[in-house]
C-alpha positions in Angstrom: -29.4 -8.6 -23.2 -27.9 -8.2 -26.6 -24.4 -7.9 -24.8 -25.1 -11.2 -23.4 -25.9 -12.6 -26.6 -23.0 -11.3 -28.2 -20.7 -13.2 -25.6 -22.6 -16.2 -26.2 -21.9 -16.1 -30.0 -18.1 -15.2 -29.6 -17.9 -18.2 -27.1 -19.8 -20.3 -29.4 -17.7 -19.5 -32.4 -14.5 -19.9 -30.2 -15.4 -23.5 -29.1 -15.9 -24.2 -32.8 -12.3 -23.1 -33.6 -11.0 -25.3 -30.8 -12.8 -28.5 -32.2 -11.8 -27.7 -35.8 -8.2 -27.4 -34.9 -8.3 -30.6 -32.7 -10.0 -32.2 -35.7 -6.9 -31.4 -38.0 -4.1 -31.0 -35.7 -4.8 -33.0 -32.3 -3.9 -34.2 -30.0 -2.8 -30.9 -28.7 -2.3 -29.3 -25.4 -4.0 -26.2 -23.7 -0.6 -24.2 -24.5 -0.8 -25.2 -28.1 -4.4 -24.6 -28.4 -3.7 -21.1 -27.3 -0.8 -20.6 -29.7 -3.1 -22.1 -32.9 -6.2 -19.7 -31.8 -4.3 -16.9 -30.4 -6.6 -16.9 -27.5 -5.3 -16.4 -23.9 -4.5 -19.4 -21.6 -7.4 -18.4 -19.5 -9.7 -18.2 -22.4 -8.7 -21.6 -23.5 -8.9 -23.1 -20.3 -12.7 -22.0 -19.9 -13.4 -23.3 -23.4 -11.7 -26.4 -22.8 -13.5 -27.2 -19.5 -16.9 -26.7 -21.2 -16.2 -29.1 -24.2 -14.9 -31.5 -21.4 -17.9 -31.5 -19.5 -19.9 -31.6 -23.0 -17.7 -34.8 -23.6 -17.0 -33.3 -27.0 -13.2 -33.5 -26.3 -11.4 -35.7 -23.9 -7.7 -35.9 -22.3 -5.8 -38.4 -24.1 -2.6 -38.9 -21.9 0.5 -36.9 -21.1 2.5 -34.9 -23.9 6.3 -34.7 -24.1 7.8 -32.2 -21.8 9.4 -28.5 -23.1 11.2 -28.1 -19.9 8.6 -27.7 -17.4 5.9 -29.9 -16.3 4.6 -32.4 -19.0 1.1 -31.2 -20.4 -1.9 -33.0 -20.8 -3.0 -33.6 -24.2 -6.5 -33.1 -25.9 -8.3 -34.7 -28.5 -11.8 -34.9 -30.1 -13.9 -37.6 -28.3 -14.8 -39.2 -31.4 -16.6 -42.0 -28.9 -19.2 -39.4 -27.7 -21.2 -39.1 -30.5 -21.8 -39.5 -34.5 -22.8 -38.1 -37.4 -25.9 -40.0 -38.9 -26.2 -40.0 -42.7 -29.0 -41.3 -45.0 -29.1 -42.4 -48.6 -32.5 -43.6 -50.0 -32.7 -46.7 -52.2 -35.8 -48.3 -53.9 -36.4 -50.9 -51.4 -34.8 -49.6 -48.0 -33.2 -46.5 -46.5 -29.9 -46.9 -45.4 -28.1 -45.0 -42.5 -24.2 -45.4 -41.7 -22.9 -43.8 -38.3 -19.6 -41.9 -38.6 -17.5 -40.8 -35.9 -15.9 -37.2 -35.7 -12.7 -38.5 -37.2 -15.1 -40.1 -40.3 -14.6 -43.8 -39.2 -17.5 -45.9 -39.9 -18.9 -47.1 -36.4 -22.3 -48.7 -37.3 -24.9 -49.3 -40.3 -28.5 -49.6 -40.2 -31.3 -50.5 -42.7 -35.0 -49.9 -42.6 -37.7 -51.0 -45.5 -38.6 -48.2 -47.3 -40.1 -47.6 -51.0 -40.7 -44.5 -53.3 -44.6 -44.7 -52.2 -43.1 -43.6 -48.5 -41.7 -40.5 -50.2 -44.3 -38.3 -49.0 -43.5 -39.3 -45.3 -39.8 -39.1 -45.5 -39.2 -36.4 -43.0 -41.5 -38.3 -40.3 -39.6 -41.5 -41.3 -36.1 -40.1 -41.0 -37.1 -38.5 -37.6 -38.5 -41.6 -36.1 -35.4 -43.7 -37.4 -32.9 -41.1 -35.8 -34.9 -41.2 -32.7 -34.7 -45.1 -32.4 -31.2 -44.7 -32.9 -30.6 -41.9 -30.2 -32.6 -44.2 -27.9 -30.0 -46.9 -27.9 -27.2 -44.2 -27.9 -28.4 -42.8 -24.8 -27.9 -45.7 -22.9 -24.3 -45.4 -23.6 -24.2 -41.6 -23.0 -23.5 -40.9 -26.9 -25.9 -38.6 -29.2 -26.0 -37.6 -32.9 -24.7 -34.4 -33.6 -25.7 -33.9 -37.2 -27.5 -35.3 -40.2 -26.2 -35.8 -43.7 -28.6 -37.2 -46.5 -27.8 -37.9 -49.8 -30.5 -37.4 -52.7 -30.0 -39.7 -56.0 -31.1 -37.9 -59.2 -34.8 -39.2 -58.9 -35.2 -37.8 -55.5 -33.3 -34.3 -56.7 -36.1 -33.5 -59.0 -39.0 -33.9 -56.8 -37.5 -30.6 -54.8 -38.5 -32.1 -51.4 -40.0 -29.7 -48.8 -40.4 -30.4 -45.0 -43.5 -29.3 -42.7 -42.9 -27.4 -39.7 -46.2 -27.8 -37.6 -46.9 -26.0 -34.6 -50.0 -25.9 -32.5 -51.0 -22.6 -34.0 -50.1 -23.4 -37.7 -47.8 -25.6 -40.2 -45.4 -24.2 -42.8 -43.6 -25.6 -45.7 -39.7 -25.3 -45.7 -36.6 -27.2 -47.3 -36.7 -30.6 -45.9 -32.8 -30.0 -44.2 -34.7 -27.0 -42.4 -37.5 -29.0 -41.3 -35.5 -31.8 -39.8 -33.0 -29.6 -38.1 -35.8 -27.6 -36.5 -37.5 -31.0 -35.4 -34.5 -32.9 -34.5 -32.2 -29.6 -33.1 -29.2 -30.5 -35.1 -27.5 -29.5 -37.9 -28.8 -31.0 -41.2 -27.0 -31.3 -44.6 -29.2 -32.5 -47.6 -27.2 -32.8 -50.8 -27.3 -34.4 -54.3 -25.4 -37.5 -55.2 -23.1 -36.1 -57.8 -22.0 -33.5 -55.6 -21.3 -36.0 -52.9 -19.5 -38.2 -55.4 -17.3 -35.4 -56.5 -16.7 -34.4 -52.8 -15.8 -38.3 -52.0 -13.3 -38.3 -54.8 -11.8 -35.0 -53.3 -11.5 -36.8 -49.9 -9.7 -39.7 -51.4 -7.4 -37.5 -53.3 -6.3 -35.7 -49.9 -5.5 -32.8 -51.9 -6.4 -28.9 -52.0 -6.2 -29.0 -56.0 -9.7 -27.9 -57.8 -11.5 -31.2 -58.9 -14.1 -31.7 -61.6 -16.4 -34.9 -61.4 -17.8 -35.7 -65.2 -20.3 -38.4 -65.3 -21.0 -39.4 -68.9 -24.5 -41.2 -69.4 -27.9 -39.9 -71.0 -26.7 -36.5 -70.3 -23.4 -35.0 -68.9 -23.8 -34.5 -65.2 -20.9 -32.6 -63.3 -19.9 -31.3 -60.0 -17.0 -29.0 -59.4 -15.2 -28.8 -55.9 -12.7 -26.0 -55.2 -9.5 -26.1 -53.2 -11.5 -24.9 -50.2 -13.9 -27.9 -50.1 -16.7 -25.9 -51.5 -19.0 -26.9 -54.3 -19.2 -24.6 -57.3 -22.6 -24.6 -58.8 -22.0 -21.8 -61.1 -20.7 -23.8 -64.2 -22.9 -26.4 -66.0 -20.0 -28.4 -67.9 -22.8 -30.2 -70.1 -23.8 -27.1 -71.7 -20.2 -26.0 -72.4 -19.7 -25.0 -76.2 -17.2 -27.2 -77.8 -18.1 -27.1 -81.7 -20.3 -23.8 -82.5 -21.3 -25.8 -85.7 -22.4 -28.9 -83.9 -26.0 -30.1 -83.2 -28.4 -28.0 -81.2 -29.3 -29.5 -77.5 -33.1 -29.1 -76.3 -32.0 -26.0 -74.3 -30.9 -24.2 -77.3 -27.0 -24.8 -77.0 -25.3 -25.7 -80.5 -22.3 -27.9 -80.4 -22.2 -28.3 -76.5 -20.9 -31.3 -74.4 -24.4 -32.7 -74.4 -24.9 -32.9 -77.9 -21.4 -34.7 -78.6 -20.5 -37.3 -76.0 -23.9 -38.7 -74.0 -25.6 -41.9 -75.0 -28.6 -40.3 -77.3 -25.4 -38.6 -79.1 -23.6 -41.1 -79.8 -26.3 -43.3 -80.8 -27.4 -40.5 -83.2 -23.9 -40.5 -84.7 -23.9 -44.2 -85.1 -27.3 -44.2 -86.9 -25.9 -41.6 -89.3 -22.8 -43.4 -90.1 -24.4 -46.8 -90.3 -27.7 -46.0 -91.6 -27.5 -48.9 -94.2 -27.1 -51.5 -91.9 -30.0 -50.3 -89.6 -33.7 -51.4 -89.6 -35.0 -50.5 -86.5 -33.9 -47.4 -84.7 -36.5 -47.6 -81.8 -34.6 -50.5 -80.1 -31.0 -49.4 -80.3 -28.9 -49.1 -77.3 -25.2 -48.1 -76.6 -24.2 -51.6 -75.9 -25.8 -53.1 -78.9 -24.4 -50.6 -81.2 -20.8 -51.1 -79.6 -20.8 -54.6 -80.2 -22.5 -54.8 -83.7 -20.6 -52.4 -85.5 -17.2 -52.5 -87.4 -14.0 -51.3 -85.7 -13.7 -48.5 -87.9 -17.2 -46.9 -86.9 -16.4 -47.3 -83.1 -13.0 -45.8 -83.6 -14.3 -42.7 -85.3 -16.9 -42.2 -82.7 -14.1 -43.1 -79.8 -11.9 -40.5 -81.4 -14.9 -37.9 -81.6 -15.4 -38.3 -77.8 -11.8 -38.1 -76.9 -11.5 -35.1 -79.0 -14.5 -33.2 -77.3 -13.4 -33.9 -73.9 -9.7 -32.8 -74.7 -11.5 -29.4 -75.5 -13.6 -29.4 -72.3 -10.6 -30.3 -70.1 -8.4 -27.7 -71.3 -11.3 -25.0 -71.2 -11.7 -26.0 -67.2 -8.0 -26.2 -66.8 -7.6 -22.6 -68.1 -10.8 -21.1 -66.5 -11.0 -22.7 -63.1 -7.1 -23.8 -62.6 -8.4 -27.8 -62.3 -5.9 -29.9 -62.0 -8.1 -33.2 -61.2 -10.5 -34.6 -63.5 -12.6 -37.7 -62.5 -14.8 -39.7 -65.0 -17.6 -41.7 -64.7 -20.6 -43.3 -66.4 -21.1 -45.6 -69.1 -19.3 -43.8 -72.1 -16.3 -43.1 -70.0 -16.0 -46.6 -69.5 -17.1 -48.3 -72.6 -14.8 -46.1 -74.7 -12.1 -45.9 -72.3 -11.6 -42.4 -72.3 -9.6 -42.0 -69.2 -6.4 -43.5 -70.2 -6.4 -41.7 -73.8 -7.1 -38.4 -72.0 -4.2 -39.0 -69.6 -1.9 -39.6 -72.6 -2.9 -35.9 -73.7 -2.0 -34.0 -70.4 0.9 -33.9 -68.3 0.0 -31.2 -66.2 -3.5 -32.5 -65.0 -4.3 -36.2 -63.3 -7.5 -38.1 -64.9 -8.8 -40.9 -63.4 -11.9 -43.3 -63.6 -14.1 -42.8 -60.7 -14.6 -46.0 -58.1 -16.5 -44.4 -55.4 -19.3 -46.5 -53.6 -22.2 -45.8 -51.4 -20.1 -45.7 -48.1 -17.7 -43.1 -49.6 -20.4 -41.2 -50.7 -22.1 -41.1 -47.2 -18.5 -40.6 -45.7 -18.6 -37.2 -48.0 -21.9 -36.4 -46.4 -20.6 -36.8 -43.2 -17.6 -34.2 -43.7 -20.3 -31.6 -45.0 -22.3 -32.3 -41.9 -19.0 -32.1 -39.6 -18.1 -28.8 -41.6 -21.5 -27.4 -40.5 -21.0 -28.2 -37.1 -17.6 -26.5 -36.7 -17.7 -23.6 -38.8 
């Protein structure tokens, strides 16, 4: 029995290799697949036959001749099924279907609000089943699920429920959905999906840092293999050891120097004679009200702090791509100023939208399917 299981695992692994190669390099002939995988032609023929029967790949025409018979080319059957991706908004649950080439194929929405969150697992399962009911009429199916959790939802630490006739048990939302729907499921934070969306848009293998400057510094680092690095918190990177202390006890970290609250505190200190009611201050109001000298000083301080952060990240993690987002980066136009200071890195403002974010979720789900 163990030998039979090992053979099945090996075959499944090789089928995923074939799918991955066709995604990245297709269309290819059976001979070319044999060369890419270093598997025998007999093994490749068996794998291809199974994938054709499962409608995961398809024959796409006749290729050029290399002296003998012209080969039949194979490619991914992007019309066979989809990856369903979900994003939760305050008034609806949005779903975009992507094919295996990450092309958007359909978009659906249902009413949803935050009071429905305790029933999220059931709502998603019913939503997917309704979509698949219509897809099955066309001999298509959903192969995987990608879910984007925004910051509000991330803090809730969602758990799913697995119920059987004997007992119930709590597990992660992705585990519960995967078990119930019998497909791979990826649940990812929005900040990581934004950085992945930028990484895909660049179409490069360079390391990338996505830095969002708002009430706090939120960040995500993508390494050149497309993997999210969760080991670094850029917001707590020490910039000025003699600087103010953050609530977590870090002195002079980025959170104390370039966030909305930090800048309001600094402006209040510089313009205390002109401020009567500190409680109702906002970054928008102080930016419009105060003299250029004050704003210029604040801007220069922000730029200087971010220069140190970029230099540290470049040296520590060999990051060559920096993407900034958030109110502070836009209001103080940090991108143009920073780019002028560095010749060996690329610095840009983020412009990803919700579709880009869900496309990144589909990419991560596809990776889980084929790896």
